[in-house]
TORKOL-4160 file (C-alpha; in steps of 0.2 Angstrom, whole numbers, padded with zeros to 4 digits, m for minus):
280
<pt num="1" X="m0034" Y="0009" Z="0598"/>
<pt num="2" X="m0047" Y="0002" Z="0611"/>
<pt num="3" X="m0040" Y="m0011" Z="0622"/>
<pt num="4" X="m0047" Y="m0006" Z="0639"/>
<pt num="5" X="m0065" Y="m0005" Z="0643"/>
<pt num="6" X="m0070" Y="0007" Z="0657"/>
<pt num="7" X="m0085" Y="0010" Z="0668"/>
<pt num="8" X="m0089" Y="0029" Z="0669"/>
<pt num="9" X="m0101" Y="0026" Z="0684"/>
<pt num="10" X="m0087" Y="0018" Z="0694"/>
<pt num="11" X="m0075" Y="0033" Z="0690"/>
<pt num="12" X="m0088" Y="0046" Z="0695"/>
<pt num="13" X="m0092" Y="0036" Z="0711"/>
<pt num="14" X="m0073" Y="0035" Z="0716"/>
<pt num="15" X="m0070" Y="0054" Z="0712"/>
<pt num="16" X="m0085" Y="0059" Z="0723"/>
<pt num="17" X="m0080" Y="0048" Z="0737"/>
<pt num="18" X="m0062" Y="0055" Z="0736"/>
<pt num="19" X="m0069" Y="0073" Z="0737"/>
<pt num="20" X="m0080" Y="0069" Z="0752"/>
<pt num="21" X="m0065" Y="0062" Z="0762"/>
<pt num="22" X="m0053" Y="0077" Z="0758"/>
<pt num="23" X="m0060" Y="0088" Z="0772"/>
<pt num="24" X="m0054" Y="0075" Z="0785"/>
<pt num="25" X="m0035" Y="0076" Z="0781"/>
<pt num="26" X="m0021" Y="0089" Z="0780"/>
<pt num="27" X="m0011" Y="0081" Z="0766"/>
<pt num="28" X="m0013" Y="0069" Z="0752"/>
<pt num="29" X="0000" Y="0056" Z="0748"/>
<pt num="30" X="m0002" Y="0049" Z="0731"/>
<pt num="31" X="0007" Y="0033" Z="0727"/>
<pt num="32" X="0013" Y="0029" Z="0709"/>
<pt num="33" X="0022" Y="0015" Z="0701"/>
<pt num="34" X="0040" Y="0019" Z="0697"/>
<pt num="35" X="0040" Y="0008" Z="0682"/>
<pt num="36" X="0026" Y="0019" Z="0674"/>
<pt num="37" X="0029" Y="0036" Z="0683"/>
<pt num="38" X="0019" Y="0046" Z="0671"/>
<pt num="39" X="0005" Y="0034" Z="0667"/>
<pt num="40" X="0001" Y="0029" Z="0685"/>
<pt num="41" X="m0002" Y="0048" Z="0689"/>
<pt num="42" X="m0020" Y="0055" Z="0688"/>
<pt num="43" X="m0019" Y="0070" Z="0677"/>
<pt num="44" X="m0033" Y="0079" Z="0685"/>
<pt num="45" X="m0028" Y="0076" Z="0703"/>
<pt num="46" X="m0025" Y="0094" Z="0707"/>
<pt num="47" X="m0043" Y="0098" Z="0701"/>
<pt num="48" X="m0049" Y="0084" Z="0713"/>
<pt num="49" X="m0039" Y="0089" Z="0729"/>
<pt num="50" X="m0038" Y="0108" Z="0727"/>
<pt num="51" X="m0025" Y="0116" Z="0737"/>
<pt num="52" X="m0021" Y="0102" Z="0749"/>
<pt num="53" X="m0003" Y="0099" Z="0750"/>
<pt num="54" X="0003" Y="0083" Z="0741"/>
<pt num="55" X="0017" Y="0071" Z="0743"/>
<pt num="56" X="0021" Y="0059" Z="0728"/>
<pt num="57" X="0028" Y="0042" Z="0732"/>
<pt num="58" X="0036" Y="0032" Z="0718"/>
<pt num="59" X="0034" Y="0014" Z="0724"/>
<pt num="60" X="0042" Y="m0002" Z="0717"/>
<pt num="61" X="0058" Y="0007" Z="0713"/>
<pt num="62" X="0067" Y="m0009" Z="0715"/>
<pt num="63" X="0060" Y="m0016" Z="0699"/>
<pt num="64" X="0061" Y="0000" Z="0689"/>
<pt num="65" X="0074" Y="0006" Z="0677"/>
<pt num="66" X="0080" Y="0020" Z="0688"/>
<pt num="67" X="0090" Y="0029" Z="0675"/>
<pt num="68" X="0075" Y="0032" Z="0665"/>
<pt num="69" X="0063" Y="0034" Z="0679"/>
<pt num="70" X="0073" Y="0048" Z="0687"/>
<pt num="71" X="0073" Y="0058" Z="0671"/>
<pt num="72" X="0054" Y="0057" Z="0670"/>
<pt num="73" X="0052" Y="0061" Z="0689"/>
<pt num="74" X="0062" Y="0077" Z="0687"/>
<pt num="75" X="0050" Y="0082" Z="0673"/>
<pt num="76" X="0035" Y="0078" Z="0685"/>
<pt num="77" X="0043" Y="0088" Z="0699"/>
<pt num="78" X="0044" Y="0103" Z="0688"/>
<pt num="79" X="0026" Y="0101" Z="0682"/>
<pt num="80" X="0018" Y="0097" Z="0699"/>
<pt num="81" X="0029" Y="0107" Z="0711"/>
<pt num="82" X="0027" Y="0092" Z="0723"/>
<pt num="83" X="0040" Y="0083" Z="0733"/>
<pt num="84" X="0043" Y="0066" Z="0726"/>
<pt num="85" X="0051" Y="0051" Z="0736"/>
<pt num="86" X="0056" Y="0034" Z="0730"/>
<pt num="87" X="0052" Y="0018" Z="0740"/>
<pt num="88" X="0050" Y="m0001" Z="0738"/>
<pt num="89" X="0043" Y="m0015" Z="0747"/>
<pt num="90" X="0061" Y="m0022" Z="0750"/>
<pt num="91" X="0069" Y="m0007" Z="0758"/>
<pt num="92" X="0064" Y="0001" Z="0775"/>
<pt num="93" X="0077" Y="0015" Z="0774"/>
<pt num="94" X="0065" Y="0027" Z="0767"/>
<pt num="95" X="0052" Y="0026" Z="0782"/>
<pt num="96" X="0060" Y="0041" Z="0791"/>
<pt num="97" X="0060" Y="0052" Z="0775"/>
<pt num="98" X="0042" Y="0049" Z="0772"/>
<pt num="99" X="0036" Y="0052" Z="0789"/>
<pt num="100" X="0046" Y="0068" Z="0791"/>
<pt num="101" X="0039" Y="0074" Z="0774"/>
<pt num="102" X="0021" Y="0071" Z="0779"/>
<pt num="103" X="0023" Y="0080" Z="0795"/>
<pt num="104" X="0032" Y="0094" Z="0787"/>
<pt num="105" X="0018" Y="0096" Z="0774"/>
<pt num="106" X="0004" Y="0096" Z="0787"/>
<pt num="107" X="0012" Y="0110" Z="0798"/>
<pt num="108" X="0002" Y="0124" Z="0790"/>
<pt num="109" X="m0015" Y="0115" Z="0794"/>
<pt num="110" X="m0010" Y="0110" Z="0812"/>
<pt num="111" X="m0004" Y="0128" Z="0815"/>
<pt num="112" X="m0020" Y="0135" Z="0809"/>
<pt num="113" X="m0030" Y="0123" Z="0820"/>
<pt num="114" X="m0020" Y="0128" Z="0835"/>
<pt num="115" X="m0023" Y="0146" Z="0832"/>
<pt num="116" X="m0041" Y="0143" Z="0833"/>
<pt num="117" X="m0039" Y="0136" Z="0850"/>
<pt num="118" X="m0042" Y="0118" Z="0846"/>
<pt num="119" X="m0033" Y="0104" Z="0855"/>
<pt num="120" X="m0017" Y="0097" Z="0846"/>
<pt num="121" X="m0019" Y="0081" Z="0836"/>
<pt num="122" X="m0008" Y="0071" Z="0825"/>
<pt num="123" X="m0006" Y="0076" Z="0807"/>
<pt num="124" X="m0019" Y="0067" Z="0796"/>
<pt num="125" X="m0015" Y="0061" Z="0778"/>
<pt num="126" X="m0024" Y="0052" Z="0765"/>
<pt num="127" X="m0016" Y="0038" Z="0754"/>
<pt num="128" X="m0023" Y="0038" Z="0736"/>
<pt num="129" X="m0017" Y="0030" Z="0720"/>
<pt num="130" X="m0022" Y="0018" Z="0706"/>
<pt num="131" X="m0025" Y="0000" Z="0711"/>
<pt num="132" X="m0011" Y="m0011" Z="0715"/>
<pt num="133" X="0003" Y="0002" Z="0716"/>
<pt num="134" X="0006" Y="m0004" Z="0733"/>
<pt num="135" X="m0003" Y="0008" Z="0744"/>
<pt num="136" X="m0007" Y="m0004" Z="0758"/>
<pt num="137" X="0010" Y="m0012" Z="0757"/>
<pt num="138" X="0018" Y="0006" Z="0760"/>
<pt num="139" X="0006" Y="0008" Z="0776"/>
<pt num="140" X="0011" Y="m0009" Z="0782"/>
<pt num="141" X="0029" Y="m0005" Z="0781"/>
<pt num="142" X="0027" Y="0012" Z="0789"/>
<pt num="143" X="0019" Y="0004" Z="0804"/>
<pt num="144" X="0031" Y="m0011" Z="0804"/>
<pt num="145" X="0017" Y="m0023" Z="0805"/>
<pt num="146" X="0002" Y="m0029" Z="0795"/>
<pt num="147" X="m0014" Y="m0021" Z="0800"/>
<pt num="148" X="m0021" Y="m0017" Z="0783"/>
<pt num="149" X="m0027" Y="m0030" Z="0771"/>
<pt num="150" X="m0016" Y="m0032" Z="0756"/>
<pt num="151" X="m0017" Y="m0042" Z="0741"/>
<pt num="152" X="m0011" Y="m0044" Z="0723"/>
<pt num="153" X="m0028" Y="m0041" Z="0715"/>
<pt num="154" X="m0033" Y="m0023" Z="0710"/>
<pt num="155" X="m0044" Y="m0014" Z="0722"/>
<pt num="156" X="m0042" Y="m0026" Z="0737"/>
<pt num="157" X="m0044" Y="m0012" Z="0750"/>
<pt num="158" X="m0062" Y="m0010" Z="0753"/>
<pt num="159" X="m0065" Y="m0002" Z="0770"/>
<pt num="160" X="m0060" Y="0016" Z="0776"/>
<pt num="161" X="m0049" Y="0015" Z="0791"/>
<pt num="162" X="m0037" Y="0026" Z="0801"/>
<pt num="163" X="m0019" Y="0019" Z="0804"/>
<pt num="164" X="m0008" Y="0027" Z="0817"/>
<pt num="165" X="0009" Y="0028" Z="0810"/>
<pt num="166" X="0017" Y="0036" Z="0825"/>
<pt num="167" X="0012" Y="0049" Z="0838"/>
<pt num="168" X="0013" Y="0062" Z="0825"/>
<pt num="169" X="0004" Y="0055" Z="0810"/>
<pt num="170" X="m0012" Y="0046" Z="0806"/>
<pt num="171" X="m0016" Y="0039" Z="0789"/>
<pt num="172" X="m0033" Y="0037" Z="0781"/>
<pt num="173" X="m0032" Y="0021" Z="0771"/>
<pt num="174" X="m0046" Y="0021" Z="0759"/>
<pt num="175" X="m0052" Y="0012" Z="0743"/>
<pt num="176" X="m0047" Y="0029" Z="0736"/>
<pt num="177" X="m0043" Y="0023" Z="0719"/>
<pt num="178" X="m0040" Y="0037" Z="0707"/>
<pt num="179" X="m0045" Y="0030" Z="0690"/>
<pt num="180" X="m0040" Y="0036" Z="0673"/>
<pt num="181" X="m0052" Y="0042" Z="0660"/>
<pt num="182" X="m0058" Y="0031" Z="0645"/>
<pt num="183" X="m0049" Y="0041" Z="0632"/>
<pt num="184" X="m0031" Y="0038" Z="0639"/>
<pt num="185" X="m0028" Y="0021" Z="0631"/>
<pt num="186" X="m0009" Y="0023" Z="0630"/>
<pt num="187" X="m0009" Y="0026" Z="0649"/>
<pt num="188" X="m0022" Y="0012" Z="0651"/>
<pt num="189" X="m0011" Y="0000" Z="0642"/>
<pt num="190" X="0003" Y="0003" Z="0654"/>
<pt num="191" X="m0008" Y="0002" Z="0669"/>
<pt num="192" X="m0014" Y="m0015" Z="0663"/>
<pt num="193" X="0004" Y="m0021" Z="0661"/>
<pt num="194" X="0008" Y="m0018" Z="0679"/>
<pt num="195" X="m0009" Y="m0026" Z="0684"/>
<pt num="196" X="m0016" Y="m0010" Z="0690"/>
<pt num="197" X="m0032" Y="m0013" Z="0680"/>
<pt num="198" X="m0044" Y="m0028" Z="0683"/>
<pt num="199" X="m0042" Y="m0042" Z="0670"/>
<pt num="200" X="m0061" Y="m0040" Z="0667"/>
<pt num="201" X="m0057" Y="m0024" Z="0658"/>
<pt num="202" X="m0046" Y="m0032" Z="0644"/>
<pt num="203" X="m0041" Y="m0047" Z="0635"/>
<pt num="204" X="m0024" Y="m0054" Z="0641"/>
<pt num="205" X="m0018" Y="m0059" Z="0624"/>
<pt num="206" X="m0021" Y="m0042" Z="0617"/>
<pt num="207" X="m0012" Y="m0034" Z="0632"/>
<pt num="208" X="0003" Y="m0046" Z="0631"/>
<pt num="209" X="0005" Y="m0043" Z="0612"/>
<pt num="210" X="0006" Y="m0024" Z="0615"/>
<pt num="211" X="0018" Y="m0027" Z="0629"/>
<pt num="212" X="0029" Y="m0037" Z="0617"/>
<pt num="213" X="0029" Y="m0023" Z="0604"/>
<pt num="214" X="0035" Y="m0010" Z="0617"/>
<pt num="215" X="0048" Y="m0022" Z="0624"/>
<pt num="216" X="0054" Y="m0024" Z="0606"/>
<pt num="217" X="0057" Y="m0005" Z="0605"/>
<pt num="218" X="0063" Y="m0002" Z="0622"/>
<pt num="219" X="0071" Y="m0018" Z="0629"/>
<pt num="220" X="0073" Y="m0031" Z="0615"/>
<pt num="221" X="0088" Y="m0039" Z="0623"/>
<pt num="222" X="0078" Y="m0043" Z="0638"/>
<pt num="223" X="0065" Y="m0053" Z="0628"/>
<pt num="224" X="0079" Y="m0061" Z="0618"/>
<pt num="225" X="0089" Y="m0067" Z="0633"/>
<pt num="226" X="0074" Y="m0073" Z="0643"/>
<pt num="227" X="0065" Y="m0083" Z="0630"/>
<pt num="228" X="0079" Y="m0088" Z="0618"/>
<pt num="229" X="0075" Y="m0078" Z="0603"/>
<pt num="230" X="0089" Y="m0077" Z="0589"/>
<pt num="231" X="0096" Y="m0060" Z="0582"/>
<pt num="232" X="0083" Y="m0053" Z="0570"/>
<pt num="233" X="0069" Y="m0065" Z="0575"/>
<pt num="234" X="0053" Y="m0057" Z="0577"/>
<pt num="235" X="0044" Y="m0058" Z="0594"/>
<pt num="236" X="0027" Y="m0066" Z="0596"/>
<pt num="237" X="0017" Y="m0075" Z="0609"/>
<pt num="238" X="0016" Y="m0090" Z="0597"/>
<pt num="239" X="0035" Y="m0091" Z="0597"/>
<pt num="240" X="0037" Y="m0089" Z="0616"/>
<pt num="241" X="0024" Y="m0103" Z="0618"/>
<pt num="242" X="0034" Y="m0114" Z="0606"/>
<pt num="243" X="0051" Y="m0110" Z="0614"/>
<pt num="244" X="0044" Y="m0114" Z="0632"/>
<pt num="245" X="0035" Y="m0129" Z="0626"/>
<pt num="246" X="0018" Y="m0122" Z="0630"/>
<pt num="247" X="0007" Y="m0134" Z="0620"/>
<pt num="248" X="m0012" Y="m0134" Z="0620"/>
<pt num="249" X="m0026" Y="m0144" Z="0612"/>
<pt num="250" X="m0022" Y="m0152" Z="0595"/>
<pt num="251" X="m0003" Y="m0149" Z="0598"/>
<pt num="252" X="m0005" Y="m0131" Z="0595"/>
<pt num="253" X="0005" Y="m0117" Z="0604"/>
<pt num="254" X="m0005" Y="m0111" Z="0619"/>
<pt num="255" X="m0005" Y="m0093" Z="0616"/>
<pt num="256" X="m0015" Y="m0089" Z="0632"/>
<pt num="257" X="m0003" Y="m0098" Z="0643"/>
<pt num="258" X="0012" Y="m0089" Z="0634"/>
<pt num="259" X="0003" Y="m0072" Z="0637"/>
<pt num="260" X="0000" Y="m0076" Z="0655"/>
<pt num="261" X="0018" Y="m0081" Z="0658"/>
<pt num="262" X="0025" Y="m0066" Z="0649"/>
<pt num="263" X="0015" Y="m0054" Z="0660"/>
<pt num="264" X="0018" Y="m0063" Z="0676"/>
<pt num="265" X="0037" Y="m0063" Z="0672"/>
<pt num="266" X="0036" Y="m0044" Z="0670"/>
<pt num="267" X="0025" Y="m0041" Z="0685"/>
<pt num="268" X="0035" Y="m0052" Z="0697"/>
<pt num="269" X="0051" Y="m0043" Z="0692"/>
<pt num="270" X="0059" Y="m0059" Z="0683"/>
<pt num="271" X="0062" Y="m0048" Z="0667"/>
<pt num="272" X="0073" Y="m0036" Z="0677"/>
<pt num="273" X="0072" Y="m0017" Z="0680"/>
<pt num="274" X="0061" Y="m0010" Z="0667"/>
<pt num="275" X="0053" Y="0007" Z="0665"/>
<pt num="276" X="0039" Y="0008" Z="0651"/>
<pt num="277" X="0035" Y="0026" Z="0651"/>
<pt num="278" X="0044" Y="0038" Z="0639"/>
<pt num="279" X="0045" Y="0057" Z="0640"/>
<pt num="280" X="0030" Y="0064" Z="0630"/>
């Protein structure tokens, strides 16, 4: 299976830049997507960040199937020995928890600095994660205003910048994308589903077909109810196009439009709360 095409040079450059910036911060905050809590984590992040304290934030929990996600996150907690917090763009109640946890994880580095006779300063944290998991949106929510540029396309954050969260914490918002390796096609598929990989890396129809296969196994009722499939009727993009009257040239079903509609329905939450990872 080879649906996602990678660019090794880009991966190496991103990892090198990440390592260069680590000495500027006290703690690393990794943002992941609660709909794919395992696939949106970088398996070698410990190798990259060394002994830096790490906080994991599961974003977009408001569109995840939390019963499934929490089971996977408990497994992740045991494996990483990291604190994991849930957040979403629609809820601000988690701000205090995130700020307090960053400050707490930064205490050893701040204490060590003071013992050397250096002047006190705010704790410094780096935000990292795959594209489009909501890094900039989380920062905007924490500072309660839009200072960082955000967008729906993967990799919209271009320039390194410090953001003052409060007198205790500064965040380094970077293009600090942690890419996955080319061999991890199963994870890459799920990253494509949530729009965490640029569309130039894959064919939309192929991704949508794979998404339908997974939905047929995990959430068949969702597809049946959304697009009007009958019991026992096999899912396909062609049938979705017909049921939604997406007709192209020569009066044929428009498969590409059906694929685009299906993926947008998922990405925008119109299919409901879904979690597409499963315990390995």
